[in-house]
PAVEXPA-909765 format. One record per residue: residue in one letter; x, y, z of N, C-alpha, C, CB in turn. Coordinates in steps of 0.02 Angstrom, whole numbers, plus 50000, padded with zeros to 5 digits. Glycine has a CB too. Layout:
% PAVEXPA-909765
aXYZXYZXYZXYZ/...
//
This chain:
% PAVEXPA-909765
m360985645646768361675643946784361965639446729361715640346853/p362575641246702362865637246648363025630146672363495640546621/e363015625546625363155618546642363885617646662362975613946583/a364005613546712364685612246735365055607746685364685609046805/l365655609746665366075605546623366455600546667366565609846582/v366655602946727366995598746776366605599046842367735600946787/q366455593346871366095593046935366505589046985365385589846925/l366675592247041367005588847097366495587447150367595593147125/d366435581147171365945579247222366295575647280365405574647192/h366335579247337366615576447399367285572947386366115571447431/l367705576247348368335573347325368865573447381368595577147264/s369165567747393369715567247442370275563047413369455564147510/k370885564647434371475560747413371965560247470371805563947350/s372135554047488372635552847540373205548647511372315549147601/f373795549547539374385545747517374635541447575374935550547492/p374905535447559375175531147612375715534747652375455524747581/k375735533447716376245536147762376155543647776376935534947735/s375635546647748375505553747762374975554247816375285557447697/e375105558547866374655559047923373995562447906374995562747979/k374005567047858373385570547840373255570047766373425577947862/a372635570947748372425570347678372705576047636371665570247673/a372895574547574373135579747528372545584147506373485576647467/l371955581047498371335584547482370785581547524371155584047405/e370325585847547369815583547593369135586347576370005585447665/e368685581947552367975583647542367875589847499367645584647609/l368195590147441368105595847396367495594847352368735596947353/s367085599947348366525600047300366525606747265365845598747336/a366505606647198366505612847159366295611247088367215616147160/r366105616447052365935615646981366335620746941365165616646970/i366575618546883366985622746839366655622946771367725620046834/v366555629046745366185629846683366645632046626365615634946692/a366405631146564366785633246505366775640846498366505629846441/g367265643446462367275650646448367515654846506366595652846429/k367835651746555368105655446612368785652746631367615655046673/v369195657146663369815655046694369675653946768370395660246683/t369775647746790369685646146861370365645346893369255639646869/g370505649146945371145648846978371135643947036371345655647003/l371645639547039371765635547098372305639147138371995628047080/v372115641847195372535646547231372675643747301372215653547235/g373285644447324373435642147392374175641947404373135635347404/p374375641447467375095641147485375395634447466375185642447559/d376055633747476376395627347464376055621847505377155627847481/g375945616047473375645610447508374895610847515375955609747574/a374575615547480373855616447487373465610747453373635623047457/g373775607547402373435602247365373295603947293372795600447399/k373575609547269373425611847201373645606847148373755618647188/t374275604547152374545599947102374195593147106375295599047111/t374035590847167373665584547174372995584947138373555582947249/l372635590547147371985591347114372075591547038371645597747139/m372595594947014372725595146942372825588046915373345599546927/r373225584046950373385577346926372775572746928373945574246967/l372345573846977371725570046979371285571746919371345571447045/m371235578246902370815580246845371115578046779370735587846845/a371785577246777372115574946716372085567346709372845577146715/g371815563846759371765556546757372415553046773371545554546690/l372895556646804373545553646821373525550346890374095558946819/m373005551746928372895548646994372165546847001373125553447052/q372025542547049371335540947066371165543747134371215533247063/p370565546547142370375549147208370305543547259369725553047204/s370415545247323370305540347377369565539447389370655542547442/t369195545047391368465544947395368195550647354368215545447470/g367545550447340367235555647299367365554547226367495562447319/s367185559447184367245558447112367385565047076366605555247084/i367655564247014367735569746967367375567746903368495571346952/t366915571946882366555570746819366725576346771365785570446831/i366955574446711367145579246660366715578046599367905578746643/k366275582746585365815582246528365435575546530366185583146461/g365215573646589364825567646598365225561246604364365566846541/l365885561646596366315555846600366655555446669366845555946544/d366685549446696367015548446761367765547946752366735542046796/s368145551446794368875551846786369225545146794369165556746836/v368905540346828369205533746838368965528946785369035531046909/r368305528146779368025523246731368165525146659367275522546741/d368165531646644368215533846574368875537546561367625538446557/s369415535446595370045539146592370325539446521370555535846637/v370245534146481370505534146412370145539346370370445527146380/a369485539446374369085544246336369235551446357368345542746343/l369395552446421369515559146446370145562346417369565559146521/r370615558146396371245560846368371115565146307371725555246351/e370565563746273370385567846214370145574746234369845564246173/l369905575446296369595581646317370055586246356368995580146360/v370595583346385371015587046432371715588246406371045583346499/g371945594546409372645596246396372965598146462372705601946344/y373565595546476373885596546541374595599146532373885590046582/m374745604746564375415607546565375675607146636375425615046538/p376155602646650376385601546719376785607346746376795595146724/q376895607246812377235612646847377955613446823377225611446922/k378315607946818378995608246794378985607446718379435602746827/f379455610646684379495610246611379525602946591380105614146584/g378985600446559378915593346547379085591146477378225591346563/l379395595546437379575593746369380305591446366379455599646322/y380515589346306381185586746298381655592446277381205581046245/e382125594146322382555599946311383055598646255382925601746374/d383205592346240383685590846187383345589746119384085584646205/l382695591246115382325591346052382175598646033381665587146056/t382105599945969381925606645947381185607945961382075607545872/v380985614245952380285616045959379855611745913380175623545944/e380055611145850379665607245801379645599845820379965608045731/e380195597145844380215590045863379765588745923380945587845878/n379735593445971379275592746027378555592846003379395598246078/f378405597445955377735597645926377555590945894377685603345873/n378015588245854377865581945819377755576245868378445580145771/l378165575845921378085570545970377405570946003378645570946023/h377205576846025376555577546060375965576646012376515584346094/a376055578545949375535577245899375445569745889375705580745832/d375995566045887375955558745882375585555745941376665555645877/l375745558146001375435555446062374685556746064375765558446124/r374475562446034373765564246037373395562345972373695571646050/g373745559045927373415556645866373235562145817372805552945885/v373615567645818373495573145770373935571845709373645580245802/v373635570345651374015568245592373785571945530373945560645582/g374175571245477373995573745411373875581145408373385570345388/r373345583145372373185590245363373015593545430372605591045313/d372685589745474372515592545540373155594745577372135587345582/r373685590545571374315592245605374595598745577374825586545596/d374615599545512374885605645481374495611745504374865605245404/q373825611145505373415616845525373505618445600372675615245511/e373565613145641373675614145713374345617645726373655607345750/f374875615245692375525618345701375505625745682376065614645660/e375205627145625375175634145602374795638445653374845634445533/r374235635845678373815639545726374195640845791373165635745740/l374515635645817374835636245883375485640245880374975629445911/l375855639645825376455643745817376275651145812376855641545754/r375715652545778375485659545773375255662045842374915660145721/l374885657845878374625659745944375195661345992374185654245973/t375725657145991376275657846040376855661946014376515651046060/d376835664045951377375667945920378035664145922377455674745956/l378005657545908378605653345908378825651445837378485647045949/t378515654245787378655652445717379405653145702378245656645669/r379715658445729380425659745714380905655045749380605666945733/f380635650945796381075647045839380975639545833380975649045911/t380675637245777380515630145771381135625645771380125628945707/s381705628345749382315624145747382745624945809382715625945685/r382525628945858382925629945918382785624345968382765636845950/m383315622046003383235617046055382795619846111383915614746082/a382345615746137381895618146190382285620446252381405612546210/g382845617146266383255618946323383585625746316383775613846334/k383615628446254383925634946242383425640746242384285634846175/l382785639146253382275644346255382295648046321381575641346243/s382075654346321381995658146383381425655146423381875665646369/g381365657246487380835654546530380145655746501380875657746598/g380025661746475379365663346446379215659346384379325670646430/m379725658346342379635654446280379515647046296380235655146234/k379855644446348379725637446369378995636546389380195635446427/q378725641446426378035640946448377565641246388377865646546499/k377725645346339377305645746279377315639046241377545651446233/l377915635946237377965629446203377565624146241378705627346197/g377625624146308377235619446348376485620446338377405620246422/l376275626746335375565628246323375345625746254375435635846329/a375755626946203375575624846136375505617246131376105627246086/c375975613546162375935606146161375325603646198376575603146191/a375135607046252374535605146290373895606346249374495608946356/l373935611046201373345612746161373255608546099373385620046141/l373745604246083373675599946025373065595346032374315595646014/g372665594945980372075590645981371445594146005372205584846025/h371465600746013370875604646033370545602146097370365604445977/p370905601946153370595599946216370055605046238371125599246272/q369565602646274369035607146298369195609746368368365603446299/i369665606346402369875608346469370635608846468369625603346524/l370905614546489371615615646490371845616546562371805621846447/l372285612046585372555612246653373265615146651372555605146685/l373365620846683374015624246684374255624546756373965631346653/d374775620746772375025620346841375595625246851375265613046857/e375425630946881375905636346897376305638446835376375634146953/p375975640546781376335642446720376735648946727375855643146663/g376585652946778376925659446785377565659146825376475664246817/v377755653246852378355652846894378985654246852378405645846926/g379405658846877380035660446844379965664346780380395654146830/v379375667146768379245670746706379185678246721378595668046672/d379505682346679379505689546692378815692546677380045692946649/p378685698746701378025701846693377785702446621378025708546724/i378235703746574378025704446504377795697646477378605707146460/s378175692446490377995685746467377355683246500378555680746480/r377265685046564376655683046598376045686446567376695684846673/r376105692746548375545696146515375395692846448375705703546505/e375915690746412375805687446348375445680746358376485686346311/l375645677046410375305670746426374565671946440375635667246485/w374415677146479373725678646496373325680746434373695684046548/k373645684346389373305686346327373105680146287373755691046284/m373565675246283373425669046247372855665146280374045664646242/v372885664846347372365661146384371685664446375372545660646459/r371665671046375371025674446365370735673046295371115682046374/e371175672446246370945670746179370645663646178371525671246128/l370945659146215370695652246219370015652046254371185647746256/v369955655946308369325656146346368755658746302369405660546409/s368915663346258368395666046214368125660746166368665672046174/q368495655146158368285649646116367925644246157368885646546080/e367715646146219367325641746263367725635746289366705639246228/i368375636746297368795631846332368785633446406369535631846303/a368785628446448368855629546520369595629246538368435624346561/v369855634646566370565634946585370605634846661370915641246556/i371005630146688371115629746760371855631346772370915622446789/w371975636946805372645639846812372835639546886372665647246786/s373325635246902373565634646971374105639846984373845627546984/t374075643147042374565648347056374635649747130374375654747020/a375245651747149375365654547216375465662047210375965651147250/y375435664847148375515671947136374835675247139375875673347068/l374725679547187374045682047198373845687647151373975684347269/d374325690747117374125695447064373835691547005374725699747041/e374065685246995373765680946944373075678746965374215674846930/a372995676947029372335674947053371815680347042372365673147128/e372035686647048371585692347039371315692846968371935698747058/l371695689946920371495690146849371005684646831372105689646805/c370915679646875370475673946861369735676146867370625668146909/d369305672546832368585673846837368295670846901368215670946776/e368545665046919368345661646981368975659047015367825655846968/v368955658247081369525655147115369275649847163369945660447152/l369665644547169369585639647222370185640547268369545632147193/l370075643147328370605644547375370695638547421370455650947415/l371295635447417371435629347455371965630747508371655623747408/s371915627147564372435627147615372405620547652372355633147665/d372975617047656373005610447688372475605747661372915611247763/g372345606147596371885601547564371155603247572371995594847590/k370995608647606370295610547618370125616747576370175611947694/m369495617247558369245623047520369055628547569368645621047476/l369385634347562369235640047605368775645147572369875643447626/f368775645247505368355649947469368265647447398368655657147469/n367665648647370367515646847301367065652347273367175639847295/g367335656347227366945661847199367375666647160366565665447254/e367105672547146367475677647109367975680947156366995682947080/p368595682247131369105685147175368895691947203369755685947137/g368525695847163368305702447186367855702147247367955706047130/e367475696647252367035695747309367435695247374366595689447301/l367995691547371368415690947431368795697347445368915685047422/t369055700547391369435706747399369015712247431369705709047332/s368385712647412367945718047436367865717947512367265717647402/r367965712147542367895711647615368435715547652367915704247636/m368965717447616369535720747648369495728447644370185718347616/r368955731047616368905738347610368915741647679368265740347572/g369285747147682369345750847745369875748147792368695750747781/r370245743047769370765739947811371465740547782370595732647824/c371535744147725372175744447690372415751647686372105741347619/f373045752847705373315759547710374055759647690373225762247782/q374295765747677375005766947669375235771747724375175769747599/i375835770447751376165775447793376655779147748376535772147855/r376545785647740376945789647694377385794647732376485793347645/e377875797347695378345802347722378705799747784377975808947738/i378935793647779379315790547834380005793647839379365782847824/e380225794747899380905797147911381325791447940380905803347959/g381955791147919382395785747944382305779447903382245784348016/s382495773747931382505767347896381805764547888382945762347933/r381595763447826380945760147813380935753147842380805759847737/r381505749647839381525742747863381425742447938382195739447845/q381705747147975381605747248047380885748848065382085752248080/v380595753548028379885755248039379445749248023379665761347996/l379595745647969379215739747950379225734648007379495736547885/t379805733448036379865728648091379415730648149380605728148115/r379415737148166379005739548222378255739048205379175746748240/v378075740148142377375739648121377135732448126377285742248048/l377555727648104377345720648102377215717748171377865716548067/v377545720348223377425717648290376815720748324378035718748334/c376495725748291375885728648319375315723648315375695735248282/p374945722548369374405717448368373835719248320374125716548438/e373765725648304373215727748259373355725948186373105735248265/v373995724448170374215723748100374195716348079374925726548091/l373875715048021373865708447991374465707347945373215707347952/d374645712647907375185712047858375475718947846374925708847791/a376115719147828376435725347809377025723847764376665729447871/v377105727847711377665726947664377915733847644377445722847601/i378545734147624378825740447597378555741447527379605740247597/q378375747647512378125749547446378455756147427377325750047445/g379035755647393379415761647377379655765047441378995766647335/q379505771447448379695775147509379165774547563379815782547492/s378625770947549378075770247596378045763147623377405772047563/i377595761947671377465755247696376725753847689377695754447771/r376555748347657375855746347647375645742047705375765742447579/v375075743847737374855740547798374145738047790374905745447859/v374025731847812373355728947815373185727647888373305722347772/l372605730247910372405729547979371975723347989372035735748003/r371995720748050371525715448069370825718248071371725712248136/r370335713848068369635715848069369485719748134369175709548064/d369125725348126368905729448183369485732248224368445725448228/s370045733548191370625736348227370765743548204371255731948215/d371025747548249371225754448233371945754648209371135759048294/k372115759948174372805760848150373275761848210372845766848101/p373865758848208374345760048262374555767348266374975755648253/d374745769648324374975776448335375665777248302375015778148412/l375715782048255376345782948218376915785048262376245787948163/t376765788448317377305790548363377605784448398377035795548415/k377185779348410377435773348445377875769048400376855769248472/i377765769548334378185765548289378755769848261377765762648231/d378815776148287379385780448272379485781148197380025777648304/a378945783148161378975783848089379185790848068378305782248058/g379255795448115379465802348100378905807348108379735802648029/a379095813648117378605818948133378115820148076378965825348149/h378325818848014377895820347956377525814147929378305823547901/a377635808447960377305802347936376555802947941377555796147975/n376195800147893375465800547893375165794347860375235806847856/w374515793247875374135787547847373765789747785373655784747900/a373735785347735373325786447675372945780047660373765788647614/s372295780647649371885774747632372025772647560371135776247642/i372075766047548372195763347480371725757547466372935761047473/e371695755547403371255750147381371535743347404371165750247305/p371105738747423371335731947442371535727947380370795728247480/r371925722747392372125717947341371905710947361372895718147329/f371885706447313371685699547329372175696547380371665695247265/e372805698447375373315695847421373125697447494373995698747405/d372845703447506372635705247574372105700447599372375712547575/a371625699047555371075694547574371335687447586370525694547521/f371805685247544372105678647551372425677847620372635677547496/l372825682647641373145682347706372645682647763373665687947714/d372105686447752371585686947803371225680347812371075692447783/v371085676847756370745670347760371205665147794370535667947690/l371845665247775372315660447805372425662047879372975660547768/g372385668447896372495670447966373225670147987372095666248011/e373685669847938374395669547954374715676447948374755664447908/k375095678347998375425684847998376175683847987375295688648064/p376485687847942377205687047933377585689047995377435691347873/p378155685948007378545687548067378825694648063379105682548078/g378865697948120379145704648121379895704648133378815708748174/k380155699348164380855699048181381175692748151380965699348256/s381815693248138382175687648109382675684748158382545689848045/p382575678348178383085675148221383745674248185382835668448245/l383735674248117384355673748079384785679948092384215673048004/a384475685848088384845692148099385105692648170384405698148083/e384735689848217384955690248287385615686648299384415687348332/q385795682048253386435678348260387025682548236386395671848221/l386885688048200387425691848168387645697748210387195694248099/t388285699548203388545705648234388475711348185389285704748257/n388435717448210388355723348167388995724748127388165729548209/l388905725748062389465727748019389485735348014389405724447949/p390065738248002390115745547999389715748547942390835747647993/r389355754047955388995757647902389455763247878388305760547929/d389965761347837390475766047818390395768847747391145762847824/g389845766747713389735769247645390215766447593389775776647644/a390585761247612391075758347566390745754647509391555753747604/t391045754847450390815750847393391075743747402391065753947325/v390605738947405390815731947418390695727447357390435729247477/i390275729647310390175725947247390235730947191389465722347246/e390635729247140390715734047085390815730247019391315738747098/a390445732546968390535730146900390825735846858389865727446869/k391365734446823391675739446781391695737046708392395741046805/n391275740146666391265738546595391235731046582391875741446560/l390795727646620390755720346618390415717946553390365717746679/t390745713446519390485710846455390575703346454390845714246394/k390065699746429390115692546419389835690646351389745688746476/r390255687346311390045684946245390035677346245390515687646189/f389525674546212389495667446197389505666946120388855663946229/g390105665946092390155666246019390005673245995389675661145985/d389525673845949389335680445923388815683845966389075679745852/f388535680246015387995682946057388285686746117387515677346081/v388075692946127388295696946183387765696646237388435704446162/a387895692846290387405691946344387405697946392387545685546384/t388005700546407388075706446449388525711346412388375704646520/d388295717646406388615722346361388845728646399388145724246304/n389475728746421389775734746449389395737446510389815740146396/v389245733046557388835734746615389285737346672388425728546639/s389075742846703389435745646760388935747746814389865751746739/f389095746146877388695748546934389095747446998388005744746938/q388875750747051389185750047117388645748647169389585756347135/v388825744547219388365743147275388745744747339388125735547273/i388435748847383388775750647445388565745947502388615757947464/r388965745847553388845741347609388165742647642389405742047661/g387805737147655387185737647693386585740047652387275742247749/e386585738947586385995740547546385765734447507386135746447498/i385145734747485384875729547440384885732547369384135727447460/f385245729147325385295731347255384975726047211386045732647234/g384485727947170384125723247129384325723547056383395724547135/l384375717647025384445717146952383795714546925385045712446932/l383455718646885382815716746856382885716246780382255721746875/g382445712446750382445711946677382035706046654383145711546650/p381815706046591381435700346565381885694246557381115702146498/n381565688346547381945682246534382395683246474381465676146522/g383025681146481383495681646425383815688446418383155679946363/a383715693046466383975699846460384715700246476383585704546505/g384975695346514385685695346532385805696446606386025700546494/k385265696946646385375698446718385695692546755384715700346751/s385485686346738385785680546772386515679646752385385674146756/t386685681146689387385680946667387795685946706387435682346591/t387535692046712387875697246751387955695046824387495703846748/f387425692246851387415689946920387945684746933386715687146938/k388005679846887388485674446895389205677046890388375669046843/m389325682046848389995685046845390165688546910390045689946786/m389665691746941389795695247004389925690447062389205699747021/c389695684147055389815679047106390455675147094389225674247110/g390775676247036391365672347019391215665646989391775671347080/l390585664446969390395658046939390485657946863389675656446956/l390605663846834390685664446762391215669746748390005666346728/q391685668046704392225672746688391985677846636392855668946661/p392085684346648391895689246598392355688946537391905696346627/t392085690746479392505691346418392955697346424392065691846355/s392685702846452393085708746466392755712546523393145713246403/g393125717346551392875721046608393065717546673392115721746604/t392835720546729393055718346795392465717646842393565723046824/a392455712246881391965711346935392345711147001391545704646924/l392155715547048392505716247111392035715047169392825723047117/v392255711147219391885710247281392365712047338391605702947289/t392185717047378392615719847431393305721247403392665714947491/g393325723947343393955725847312394345720147282394365729147362/i394105713947288394465708147262394215706647191394355701847308/d394685705947144394515704547074394315697147068395115706247026/l393695695947048393445689047043393785685046988392695689047031/k394085688446940394435684746886395075681646912394585689546827/t395415685046959396065682546982396045679347051396555688246982/s395535681147092395515678647161394805676547181395775684047210/a394495672547139393795670747150393695666947215393535666547092/s394145662247231394045658147291394095662447354394565652547293/e394545667347354394605671847412393965675947421395215676547403/a393685678447365393085682547368392485678447391392935685747300/r392455672047369391875667947385391805666647460391915661347349/q392345666947497392305665947569391935671647603393005665247598/k391875677347569391545683147599390805683647578391905689447579/l390585679247533389905679847508389525673247515389915682047435/g388865674047518388405668347516388015668647452387935668247577/y387865662847421387535662747356386945657947357388025660747300/m386365660347336385775656147329385565656247256385185658547376/a385615650547223385515650147151384775650547132385805643647124/q384655652347068383985653047041383625646247043384005655646969/k383965641047023383675634247027383965630847088383815630146961/f383565626547118383795622947178384445619347162383245617947204/s384985621447195385655619047176385995614947230386085624847157/l385625612847281385925608547332385915601347308385545609347400/y386155596847350386205589847329385555586247346386815586347364/g385165584847294384505582047304384495575147334384145581847239/n385025571247323385035564447350385325564147421385425559847304/l385555569847446385775570147516385195572447560386385574947523/t385215570547624384695572847670384805580247686384695568647735/v384315583247718384375590247739384985591047784383735592547776/h385065586547833385635587047879386295586247843385575581847935/q386325581747795386945580647758387125586747716386875574447713/n386625590047687386755596147650387025601647695386115598647615/l386725602447754386955607447801387675606047823386495607747863/m387835599747835388515597947856389015599047798388545590647879/f388815597247737389255597947680389425605347668388945594847617/f388905609547665389035616547647389375620347704388375620047630/s389225618747766389585621947821390325619947819389275619947889/g390465613647802391155611447794391505614847736391185603947785/a391145615747681391435619047622391625626247637390945618847564/y391255629447684391415636247703391915636547761390775639847723/g392225630847778392765630847826392565629747898393115637047821/l391925628047912391715626847981391855619547999390965628547990/d392045618448061392135611548084392045611248160392835608748064/g392035605148187391995604148259391385607348292392605606848291/k391495610348350390955613248390390625618948353391225615648457/e391015623048319390735628848282390255626448228391295633048251/q390455621148192390025618448139389375615748168390385612848101/a389415611948223388815609048254388345614548277389015604548313/e388615619948305388195625448330387845629048272388615630448369/e388215630248217387915633848160387375629548127388455635748109/v387505623048120386995618648090386375618648135387265611448081/g386465618148200385905618348247385515624748243386145617248317/n385875630348236385535636848230385095637048167386055642648227/m385365634648111384985634948048384375630348051385435633047989/v384445624648083383875620048090383315623548130384085613448125/r383505626948183383015630448226382705636348190383335632748291/i383115640548159382885646648127382395645248070383475650748100/f382555640148029382155638647970381675632747979382605637247911/h381575630548042381085625448059381185619048018380375628148047/l381795616748014381975611047973381955604348011382655611947944/d381795604548076381815598448117381435592548087381535599848184/p380805593548062380425587748037380725584547975379715589648023/y381195588147941381445585847876382185583847877381345591347825/l382495583547936383215582447939383435576047903383445582148010/k383025570747905383205564347874382905563647804382975558647918/s382545568747781382245568447714382745570647662381605572947711/s382715567747602383145570047548382935577047527383125565147487/a383405581047505383255587947485382755588147428383895591647465/d382795583347382382335583147324381615582147345382545577647276/s381495578847402380815577247423380475582947462380825570947466/l380835588347475380555593747516380025597647478381105598447538/p379515600347513379075605347482379495611347460378505607547531/l379255614847408379645620347379379865625447430379245623747324/g379415627447475379585632547524380165630347569378985634047567/f380185623847586380725621447629381365620447589380515614847662/k381315618947524381915618947482382255625747484381745616847410/q381845631047477382125637847477382405639647545381585642947457/r382075637447599382335638647666383015635347675381845636147719/l383075629147651383705625447657384245628947616383615618247633/a384075631247556384575634647515384825641047548384275636347446/l384365644847578384575651047613384995649347674383955655247633/a384805644047711385195641947769385915640247749384855635847803/c385995636547694386665634747671387065640847649386625629647614/a386725645747619387075651847596387295656147654386615655847550/m386935655847711387085660147769387505656747822386445662647799/m387685650347810388005646347862388635649547891388175639647834/h389025652847848389665655747870389615663247886390205654647816/r388995665647893388855672647910389215677447864389065673947983/p389055677247799389415681447750389235688747756389275678947680/d389685693047733389565700247731389125702147672390225704147728/i389135697847620388775699347558388365693247539389275701247500/l387745694547517387285689147500387015690147430386705688647551/f387125685147386386865685347318386255680647314387415683247266/l385685683347295385065679547293384765679947223384555682247346/d384765674347187384525674147118383815671347118384995669847073/e383315675647114382605673847116382465669247176382395670447051/p382585671647237382555667347296381855664847314382825670847354/t381325668247291380655666247311380225663947252380305671847347/s380545662247196380175660147137379745654047152380645658647078/g379085654747143378625649147151378365648047221378955642947129/v378625651647271378385650447339377795655047354378945651447391/d377405653147405376785656847420376935663247457376305652347461/p376435667747462376555674347493376775674047566375925678347489/v376545669147604376745668747674377495667147679376335663347710/t377725662347640378435660547640378855666247613378555654147599/r378615669647561378975675347533379075680747586378605678247473/r378575682147626378635687247678379145685047731377955688647710/e379135678647747379625676147796380335677347769379515668547810/f380445675847705381095676947674381305684247679381095674647601/w380835688747662381015695847661381105698747731380495699847623/t380785695747780380935697647849381665696147865380465693947900/h381895690147845382605688447855383055693247816382735681147833/i382895694447752383325698547709383365705747736383065698547636/n382785708747751382785715547777383175716047842382065717947788/s383105710947884383415711147951384175710347946383125705747995/v384425706047901385145705347896385455711547864385335699047854/v385085714847821385325721147792385385726547846384855723547735/e384915726547893384965731347948385585729947991384335731047991/k385855723947988386465722248024387095724247983386485714748039/g386985726647922387545728847881387725724047825388125729847923/v387365718447818387485713847763387255717147698387115706947774/t387625716147645387455718847579387115713347538388085721747542/v386555715047506386175710047468386115712347396385475708847500/m386275707747350386125708747279385635703447259386785708447235/v385075705447227384525700847215384245701747145383975702047267/t384035696247115383625696547054382925693947072383945692446995/t382425696647040381735694447053381285696246995381475697647119/h380765692046986380225693646938379615696446974380035687446897/f379645696647041379085699447080379185706947086379035696147151/m378755710847056378845718047057378695720947126378405721347006/d378275717647166378175720147234378795718947276377565716747266/e379185713547261379815712447296380335717647277380075705447282/a380305719847214380785724947192380725731347234380675726647118/e380135732447263380035738347305380475738247368379295738847326/y380715732447388381155731947447381855734547432381185724847471/c382035734947368382715736947350382835744347365382845735547275/d383445745847389383635752947397383755756047329384265753547442/r384095752247285384195754347216384155748247172384885757947208/m384055749447107384015743747061384255745946992383295740947057/a384435740946952384605742046882384155737646840385365740446868/l383865740546788383435736946742383835734946680382805741246721/v383905728346669384325725646616383895723346558384775719846642/f384095725246497383735723046437384245722446380383145728046418/r384235716646347384695715246292385425716346314384535719646232/g385565714246375386255714446400386485721146425386695712346348/r386065726346420386255733146441385835735346501386195738146383/i386105739946541385705743246592385355749146559386145745646653/i384695748846557384325754146522384015759246570383765751046479/a384005757646635383755762346686384025760146753382975762746686/a384155764946797384405763346864384175768746913385185762746865/g384085766746975383875771447027383475768047080383455777146996/t383135771947123382705769047174382055766647141382555774347230/p381665762447175381025760347146380585766347127380645755947195/d380545771347170380125777147154380395781147095380065781647216/e381065781447088381355784947030381185781346965382115785547038/l381205774646964381035771046904380295771846887381195763646911/k379865771946939379155773046927379035780046899378745772046992/a379405784946924379335791846899379535792246825379755796746941/k380065788546806380285788546736379765785646689380945784746729/a379345781146715378845777646674378175781146674378765770546700/r378105786646711377455789946717377225792646649377485795746769/n376605791346631376315793946568375565794846577376475789246508/e375225796746523374505797946528374115791646546374235800746461/a374335785946519373995779646534374105777446606374235774146486/h374695779046633374865777046701375145783046739375375771146701/p374715787646762374955793446799375285791646866374385798346812/e375075786046895375385783446957375565776146945374905784247019/p376095774846906376245767946886376465763646944376785767946833/s376265757246941376535752246987377235750346964376075745946991/m377575746347003378245744046983378195739846920378585740047040/e377665735846915377575731746854377445736146793376995726746863/d377035741346802376915746046747377575749146725376415751546769/a377995751146774378635754246758379095749446720378975756746821/f379115743246743379535738046711379335737446638379455731246748/i378695736546625378455735346556378545741646513377725733246557/e378395747546541378465753746503379185755146484378185759546544/l379655754346530380355755946515380655750946466380765755946580/i380475744446473380705739446425380425740846356380505732246449/t379765742246352379435743546288379715749746255378675744346298/r379835754946295380105761246269380795760146239380145766546325/d381225756446274381905755146248381875750846185382345751746302/h381425745946184381345741746125381175745946063380795736346137/h380705750646072380515754946015381075759545994379885759046033/e381465762046043382015766646027382575763045990382285769846090/q382675756646005383225752945974383035749745907383465747546021/n382385749845890382155746645827381865751745778381635741245843/
//
């Protein structure tokens, strides 16, 4: 057995005024030359464990030993061994890439010829050589993560701590990050990668699965995934609404999990359970079961024992809107320039009432710019953005009363309490008196916000921040909902809860426009547009985009395969 580089012995951490421990009796060993994943839902204790290993906190009981050094007694010496990339972008956005490099080199004592060699090595590794004079705040999400990684690597650390580096990063950038990390691992560095994204956990060599501060599993991800064989299926050739069938499947007692996957529904059964009768879930005369391979995500949900809700109390508050096939969102030759840079280039599309329309694309592709123009938050340079026939350039305030908007970054008032935010946004949407009190009460109940009503919005766990943001966006019961990466960074259980709400309100006739970096979430869309370099390069249903990407390497491409193939293909055609 290889020698442990990091040893956790009965490690616990408690915080004042907290009823339960953040970490409880953790014991594990982490070796060099491997990627170890810290995996778990929001509040599992992943970031606390990272900070303890980085020497930024002291354990309440137990110990952390890193290469024979104690994390408390030898904290100064440990700084030479550990590189830490925090969850939030921790660099200076008003400094250039080179200035951030110089600052972190100074902090780590990298000087002279060593500094020149380190800069050259890390710029080559991260492909940032062309961007040394660019302000860090102007970098795309993927480039920011590469810069954070490079700064963490200054001084040749033997242990690299990466706290959720994939959050908000598109599939192409995430693959590039993993390629860099694999190169580091080949040099016998121990990489500890914290994540709530279970496709990332599947790429790790070992995982520590945490929930409520306790260790639920420690081992290879494939070992846990293999336990799910024979329990994973697709329902194919569904007739009628996939979303309605999904709702009926989720309430079946035999079912642990179910999600939409293109025109099919992916189902995970509970242990020792039979498949539900397709006639009882009204999937259509030709619907059939097909056995499929399990994923780590299936095993994760099985270990947690949490089942996503089948019904949405949010949707139950809404009245049915007419299914008249009307176009309610339309972009006509939409263009946005920032100086000489064209962020959105002659984009046109239509969204009909009661569908989910997705905008996909890599970081910096122009999808968020397009999205903001469609919400009336950004004026187009040319072209027209229409919501329910209203021109957002001339009547933005009128159009905004018909839509709800949930921003990519948490955009509520962090210094206000949860209740104050709910009151403010309900008032901004024109609610007052008894109606306002009833709607605020409904949102508190639906999104389980009672324990946090007096807490500041900034202090909320990420999952509850997103719940609060969605509650504020839905307060006035809008006909149209704009969601800009609504589940970025949240765990699979919370993501499923969100999509139960989204699918259910769409069944009521609400129209949803969404951006996402989760390719499995893109499968929920009725139609989508793939944006690259400001242009729409492909559009259609999820299955149509996958069909366009089919090739010898990927005869049955996943949505992520399709995303990468279509972007890569267009890049080669344009260059």
